[in-house]
C-alpha positions as CSV (number, residue, x, y, z in Angstrom):
1,M,0.0,0.0,0.0
2,Q,1.0,3.7,-0.2
3,A,1.7,5.6,3.0
4,W,3.3,8.9,3.9
5,Q,6.2,8.3,6.4
6,V,8.2,10.6,8.6
7,H,11.8,9.4,9.1
8,E,13.1,12.6,10.8
9,N,11.5,15.5,12.4
10,G,11.0,18.8,10.6
11,E,8.6,20.7,8.5
12,P,5.9,18.5,6.9
13,G,6.7,19.5,3.4
14,E,10.3,18.5,3.9
15,V,10.1,15.3,6.0
16,M,7.0,13.5,4.8
17,R,7.8,10.9,2.1
18,L,5.4,8.8,0.1
19,A,6.4,5.1,0.2
20,E,5.2,1.6,-0.7
21,V,4.9,-0.3,2.5
22,A,3.2,-3.4,3.8
23,P,-0.2,-2.9,5.4
24,P,0.0,-2.7,9.2
25,T,-1.0,-5.8,11.2
26,P,-3.6,-5.2,13.9
27,G,-2.6,-5.9,17.4
28,E,-4.9,-7.0,20.2
29,G,-8.1,-5.0,20.2
30,Q,-7.2,-3.2,17.0
31,V,-8.8,-3.3,13.6
32,L,-7.5,-2.6,10.1
33,L,-9.4,0.1,8.2
34,R,-9.4,1.2,4.6
35,V,-9.0,4.9,4.7
36,R,-11.9,6.6,2.8
37,A,-10.8,10.1,3.8
38,A,-8.3,11.5,6.3
39,N,-8.7,15.0,7.7
40,I,-5.7,17.2,8.2
41,N,-5.3,18.7,11.7
42,F,-2.7,21.1,13.1
43,P,-1.4,18.3,15.4
44,D,-0.3,16.5,12.2
45,A,2.2,19.3,11.6
46,L,3.3,19.1,15.3
47,L,3.9,15.4,15.0
48,C,6.1,16.0,12.0
49,R,8.1,18.6,13.9
50,G,8.4,16.4,17.0
51,Q,6.5,19.0,19.0
52,Y,3.3,17.1,19.8
53,Q,2.6,15.6,23.3
54,V,2.6,12.2,21.6
55,R,5.9,11.2,19.9
56,P,5.5,8.0,17.9
57,P,8.7,6.1,17.0
58,L,10.3,6.9,13.7
59,P,9.3,6.2,11.0
60,F,5.6,6.9,11.4
61,T,2.7,7.8,9.3
62,P,0.8,11.0,10.5
63,G,-2.9,11.5,10.2
64,V,-4.9,11.5,13.4
65,E,-8.5,11.6,12.1
66,I,-10.2,9.4,9.4
67,C,-13.4,8.2,8.0
68,G,-12.6,4.5,7.3
69,E,-14.2,1.3,6.2
70,T,-14.2,-2.0,8.1
71,E,-13.9,-5.4,6.5
72,D,-17.6,-5.8,6.6
73,G,-18.2,-2.5,4.8
74,R,-19.2,-0.2,7.7
75,R,-18.2,3.5,7.5
76,V,-16.7,4.6,10.8
77,L,-14.8,7.5,12.3
78,A,-11.5,6.7,14.0
79,N,-8.4,8.2,15.5
80,P,-5.7,5.9,14.0
81,A,-3.3,4.2,16.3
82,L,0.1,5.8,15.7
83,P,2.6,5.0,14.2
84,H,0.1,3.8,11.6
85,G,-1.7,7.0,10.9
86,G,-4.3,8.0,8.4
87,F,-2.3,9.5,5.5
88,A,-2.2,6.0,3.9
89,E,-4.5,3.6,2.1
90,Y,-5.0,1.6,5.3
91,A,-4.6,2.4,9.0
92,L,-5.0,0.8,12.4
93,A,-7.5,1.9,15.1
94,D,-8.8,0.8,18.5
95,A,-11.9,-1.3,17.8
96,R,-13.6,-0.1,20.9
97,A,-13.3,3.5,20.0
98,L,-14.9,3.3,16.5
99,L,-17.8,5.7,15.9
100,P,-20.4,5.3,13.1
101,A,-20.0,7.8,10.3
102,P,-23.1,10.1,10.1
103,E,-25.2,9.2,7.0
104,A,-25.9,12.9,6.4
105,L,-22.2,13.5,5.6
106,D,-19.9,12.3,2.8
107,D,-16.5,10.7,3.7
108,A,-14.5,13.9,3.9
109,E,-17.1,15.7,5.9
110,A,-17.5,12.8,8.2
111,A,-13.7,12.7,8.8
112,A,-13.8,16.3,9.7
113,L,-16.6,15.9,12.2
114,H,-14.5,14.1,14.8
115,I,-11.7,16.0,16.6
116,G,-12.7,19.6,15.7
117,Y,-16.4,19.2,16.5
118,Q,-15.9,17.0,19.6
119,T,-13.4,19.6,20.8
120,G,-15.9,22.4,20.1
121,W,-18.8,20.5,21.8
122,F,-16.8,19.7,24.9
123,G,-15.3,23.2,25.1
124,L,-18.6,25.1,24.6
125,H,-21.0,22.8,26.4
126,R,-19.1,20.7,28.9
127,R,-16.5,23.3,30.0
128,A,-17.9,26.7,29.3
129,R,-21.7,25.8,29.6
130,L,-22.6,28.1,26.8
131,Q,-26.2,29.3,27.0
132,S,-28.6,30.5,24.3
133,G,-28.5,34.3,24.1
134,E,-24.9,34.6,25.2
135,T,-22.1,36.0,23.0
136,L,-19.4,33.7,21.8
137,L,-16.1,35.0,20.4
138,V,-14.1,32.5,18.3
139,H,-10.5,33.2,17.3
140,A,-9.4,31.8,13.9
141,A,-13.1,31.5,13.0
142,A,-12.4,30.4,9.4
143,G,-10.0,27.6,10.4
144,G,-10.8,23.9,11.0
145,V,-11.2,24.2,14.7
146,G,-12.7,27.6,14.7
147,S,-15.3,26.9,12.0
148,A,-16.6,24.0,14.0
149,A,-17.0,26.2,17.1
150,V,-18.8,28.9,15.0
151,Q,-21.4,26.4,13.8
152,L,-21.9,24.8,17.2
153,G,-22.3,28.2,18.8
154,K,-25.0,29.2,16.3
155,A,-26.7,25.9,16.8
156,A,-26.7,26.6,20.6
157,G,-28.4,30.0,20.0
158,A,-25.4,32.2,20.7
159,T,-24.4,35.4,19.0
160,V,-21.1,34.6,17.4
161,I,-18.2,37.0,16.8
162,G,-15.5,35.6,14.5
163,V,-11.9,36.9,14.5
164,V,-10.0,36.1,11.3
165,G,-6.9,37.1,9.5
166,G,-7.6,38.6,6.0
167,P,-10.6,39.4,3.8
168,E,-10.8,35.9,2.3
169,K,-11.1,34.3,5.7
170,A,-13.6,37.0,6.7
171,A,-15.8,36.0,3.8
172,V,-15.7,32.4,4.9
173,A,-16.6,33.3,8.5
174,R,-19.6,35.2,7.3
175,E,-20.7,32.2,5.2
176,L,-20.3,30.1,8.3
177,G,-22.9,32.3,10.1
178,C,-20.8,34.7,12.2
179,D,-23.0,37.6,13.3
180,V,-20.0,39.9,13.5
181,V,-16.6,39.3,11.7
182,V,-13.4,41.1,12.8
183,D,-10.4,41.1,10.5
184,R,-7.4,41.3,12.9
185,H,-5.2,42.4,9.9
186,G,-7.1,45.7,9.5
187,E,-9.2,46.2,12.6
188,D,-8.6,46.7,16.3
189,V,-9.9,43.5,17.7
190,I,-10.5,44.8,21.3
191,A,-12.3,47.9,20.1
192,A,-14.4,46.0,17.6
193,V,-15.5,43.4,20.1
194,K,-16.4,46.1,22.7
195,E,-18.4,48.0,20.1
196,A,-20.2,44.8,19.0
197,T,-21.2,44.0,22.6
198,G,-22.0,47.5,23.9
199,G,-18.9,47.4,26.0
200,R,-19.8,44.3,27.9
201,G,-17.5,41.8,26.2
202,A,-18.0,38.2,25.2
203,D,-19.5,35.6,27.6
204,V,-17.5,32.8,26.1
205,I,-14.2,33.0,24.2
206,Y,-12.9,30.0,22.2
207,D,-9.2,30.3,21.7
208,P,-7.2,27.7,19.6
209,V,-4.5,30.3,18.9
210,G,-2.9,31.5,22.1
211,G,-0.2,34.3,21.9
212,P,-1.7,37.7,21.0
213,A,-5.1,36.2,20.7
214,Y,-5.2,35.3,24.4
215,A,-4.1,38.8,25.3
216,Q,-7.1,40.1,23.3
217,S,-9.4,37.5,25.0
218,A,-8.4,38.8,28.5
219,K,-9.3,42.3,27.5
220,T,-12.7,41.4,25.8
221,V,-14.1,38.8,28.2
222,A,-17.3,39.8,30.0
223,F,-18.1,39.7,33.7
224,E,-18.3,36.1,34.7
225,G,-17.1,35.2,31.2
226,R,-15.2,32.0,30.3
227,I,-12.1,31.7,28.2
228,V,-11.6,28.2,26.8
229,V,-8.0,27.5,26.0
230,V,-8.0,24.9,23.2
231,G,-4.5,25.2,21.6
232,F,-1.6,27.4,20.6
233,A,-1.6,27.5,16.8
234,S,0.3,30.8,17.0
235,G,3.3,28.9,18.5
236,T,3.3,31.0,21.6
237,I,1.9,29.8,24.9
238,P,0.6,32.7,27.0
239,S,1.1,33.2,30.7
240,P,-2.2,34.4,32.1
241,A,-2.2,37.1,34.8
242,L,-4.3,35.4,37.5
243,N,-4.7,38.7,39.3
244,H,-6.5,40.0,36.2
245,A,-8.8,37.0,36.2
246,L,-9.5,37.7,39.9
247,V,-10.3,41.4,39.7
248,K,-12.3,41.0,36.4
249,N,-14.1,37.8,37.7
250,Y,-13.7,35.5,34.7
251,A,-12.7,31.9,34.4
252,I,-9.8,30.3,32.3
253,L,-10.8,26.8,31.2
254,G,-8.4,24.3,29.7
255,L,-9.6,21.7,27.3
256,H,-7.7,18.5,26.3
257,W,-10.3,16.6,24.4
258,G,-8.1,13.4,24.1
259,L,-8.3,12.9,27.9
260,Y,-12.1,12.1,27.6
261,N,-11.2,9.0,25.5
262,T,-9.5,7.5,28.6
263,K,-11.3,9.3,31.5
264,N,-14.9,9.2,30.2
265,P,-15.3,7.4,26.8
266,E,-19.0,7.2,27.2
267,L,-19.2,11.0,27.2
268,V,-17.4,10.9,23.8
269,R,-20.1,8.6,22.4
270,H,-22.8,10.9,23.8
271,C,-21.1,13.8,22.2
272,H,-21.0,11.9,18.9
273,D,-24.7,11.2,19.1
274,Q,-25.4,14.9,19.6
275,L,-23.2,15.8,16.7
276,T,-24.8,13.2,14.4
277,E,-28.3,14.6,15.3
278,L,-27.1,18.2,14.5
279,A,-25.7,17.0,11.2
280,A,-28.9,15.1,10.3
281,R,-31.0,18.3,10.7
282,G,-28.4,20.5,8.9
283,A,-27.5,22.5,11.9
284,I,-23.8,21.7,11.4
285,K,-21.9,20.7,8.3
286,P,-18.1,20.5,8.3
287,L,-16.5,23.1,5.9
288,V,-14.3,21.0,3.7
289,S,-12.5,23.6,1.6
290,E,-10.3,21.1,-0.3
291,R,-10.2,17.4,-1.1
292,V,-6.7,16.4,-2.2
293,K,-5.2,13.1,-3.5
294,L,-2.9,11.0,-1.3
295,A,0.1,12.1,-3.4
296,E,-0.7,15.7,-2.4
297,A,-0.9,15.2,1.3
298,A,2.6,16.6,2.3
299,D,2.0,19.9,0.6
300,A,-1.5,20.1,2.1
301,V,-0.2,19.4,5.7
302,Q,2.4,22.2,5.2
303,R,-0.3,24.7,4.1
304,V,-2.4,23.9,7.1
305,A,0.7,24.3,9.3
306,D,1.4,27.7,7.7
307,G,-2.2,28.9,8.2
308,R,-2.9,29.2,4.5
309,T,-6.1,27.2,4.4
310,T,-9.7,27.7,5.5
311,G,-12.0,25.1,7.0
312,R,-10.7,21.6,6.6
313,V,-8.5,19.9,4.0
314,A,-9.2,16.2,3.5
315,V,-6.9,13.6,2.0
316,V,-8.9,11.1,-0.1
317,P,-6.9,8.0,-1.1
318,E,-7.9,6.1,-4.2
319,T,-7.6,2.6,-2.9
320,S,-8.1,-0.1,-5.4
321,V,-6.1,-3.1,-4.1
322,A,-7.2,-5.1,-1.1
323,P,-4.6,-5.4,1.6
324,E,-4.3,-9.2,1.3
325,N,-3.2,-8.7,-2.3
326,L,-0.3,-6.3,-1.5
327,D,3.3,-7.4,-1.3
328,K,3.8,-8.5,2.3
329,G,7.6,-8.2,1.8
330,A,7.6,-4.5,1.4
331,A,9.4,-2.5,4.1
332,A,7.2,-1.5,7.0
């Protein structure tokens, strides 16, 4: 089969190499899946750089989120078991963690429903307890993680302010349903948010960016507001001033979605049921801006890493050979 492999850490476009390898052999409790679509996430770039909290042994195949097909033909969502990730024709996954792919979504959309939307649901509902009528501010609103939060916020009845970088991304944020869009390249984010909220600020702030975005969050959060820290796509991890949180009376909430898979997996399944229902009635629909061939995956991962994409980019392999017919002598 074909699979992208990383033999040394570095930028995705430089260290990802497409190779012919033997299909992986499932271990105890694992299942082999044919990859129908693999969604690109920022952690894929961090994996290539050796900067992610999980560091699989070299060489490894990145790709942490797929829509796959089981041997009996079921479409499922899975987080591949590294080092056998999703940027390949076949991947391994934990059989107990498989989730049914929503019928309302195609393969690429289904692949994109998993991590980003689960993170958004847990961040907005489980951690921040977002209420209908509240104001939600989403940083990087046109990106993969941000676009999911925008749709989930609108589905929950919130007024959504989207912060983006550039006119193209501003247009995407408006199409996603943002009530107010702020282009940080040409506008003062703090002034714009205060104007939009009558000086009150946002009740919930969803921040996958960190760095300067967090500083803006602290200055625009409302009384009894909640800042949900999701990630640090800017590359800078902020150091919150806790005295500021005290005197302004707001909460700083961390969210590591992956922990729920080990600490409370039943809640992950409950979340998936909620997302499937929202997708079925059209309240959410992953924004897949591009569908690229397997051969184009390295370039696509690099563009996601550089912040040059909107929504989600999905890798769609064109698998035509069953794994049992592949050369088992190929290098693993």
